[in-house]
C-alpha positions, 0 to 999 in steps of 0.5 A: 905773739911768737912772731913779735917776740921773734922781732924783739929777739932780732933787735936784741941779737943785733945790738944787745951785747954791743950796748952791754959792752958800752955800759961796761966801758962807761962803768969802768971809766967812771969808777976807775977815774973816781977811785984813782982821783979820790985815793990821791985826794985822801992822801992830802991833809984833811983841810985839802980834801974836798967834800963829796959834792966837790969830787965830781967834775965835767968828766962824768956828764961828758962820758954819760952823754957820749955813751948816750950818743953811742947807744943811740948810734948802735940802736940805729946802725944795728937795724938800719940798712940791713937786708936781714931786717927788711927780710924779717918784716916780710917773712914774719908778716909783722907789718911795718907798724908793728915792727916800728913799735917793737923797735921803739919798745926795745929802744926804750928798754936799752936807754932806760938801762943806760940811765939806771946804770948811770944812777947806780954808778953815781950812787956807788961813787958816793958810797965809796967816798963816804966809806973812805973819807975822814969821818969829819967830812961825812954825815948821814946826810952826805949822800942826800946833799950830793944828789941835791947840790951836784947838778949832774947827779940831780939831773940823773936821779932828781929824787922828789922833783917829779917834773925832772923825773918826767923830763928824763922819761921824755928824753928816753921816750923821745930818743926811742921814737926818733931812733925807730923813726930813723930806721923806719924812714931809712928802710923807705929810702928817706932820712930823719933828722929827729934823732940828731936834733934831740941828741943835740938838745939833750947834750946841751941841756941835760945837766940842769940845776934843782928847780930849773924847769925850762930844759925839762919843758924843752924835753917834753915839747920836743918829745911830743913833736917827735912822737906825733911826727912818728905816728903821722909817718907810720900811720898816715904818710906810709898809707899815702905813699902806698896809695900813690904807688 
């Protein structure tokens, strides 16, 4: 167990603080832009102040998806093409399979943290509006309606749409596997396109309307294919290569 913890700690040492830095940058960017814009709007006549749902624009999904791509890049580059990584696999005698699964688990935690931070940021921005906007523009249901009516908010935190929740979980699992698979194949002198493909699909389809399930189906299908490909590569392809060598 100690050697597995050591491998997990290795990943944390290489990328944890970098990812925290990007989460801080995302938080500062979104909160600052929202606060500056809203404070400017609140100086207008009440008839010109937008309701909560209208205060969110393309900047928020764009910044989130950019941060998602950067975090994936950090997860890949922190363990890819690293002599220390290859040395650790040999020294701790964890084996490539265990190393792959530990890396996948670490990736999952980091990506889940990104989604959690984004959900908290959106909640904080909504509460800021509710606390500062004229009482005529807010109600007890303002926060609830915002997460239902704004596609990006609903995509990040789908409330009671279970299929969308599972869609987000599929995104996290798929990206976790594809990042680990990229590093695994790179250590064997090969290249994996899975992470590029899945990031492209997510960036193009992440923001979806309530009740719109085709994007979630796409996420599920792509994640399933990536997981199966990862399992095949790690458990079957590697053994075939070893026998050939």
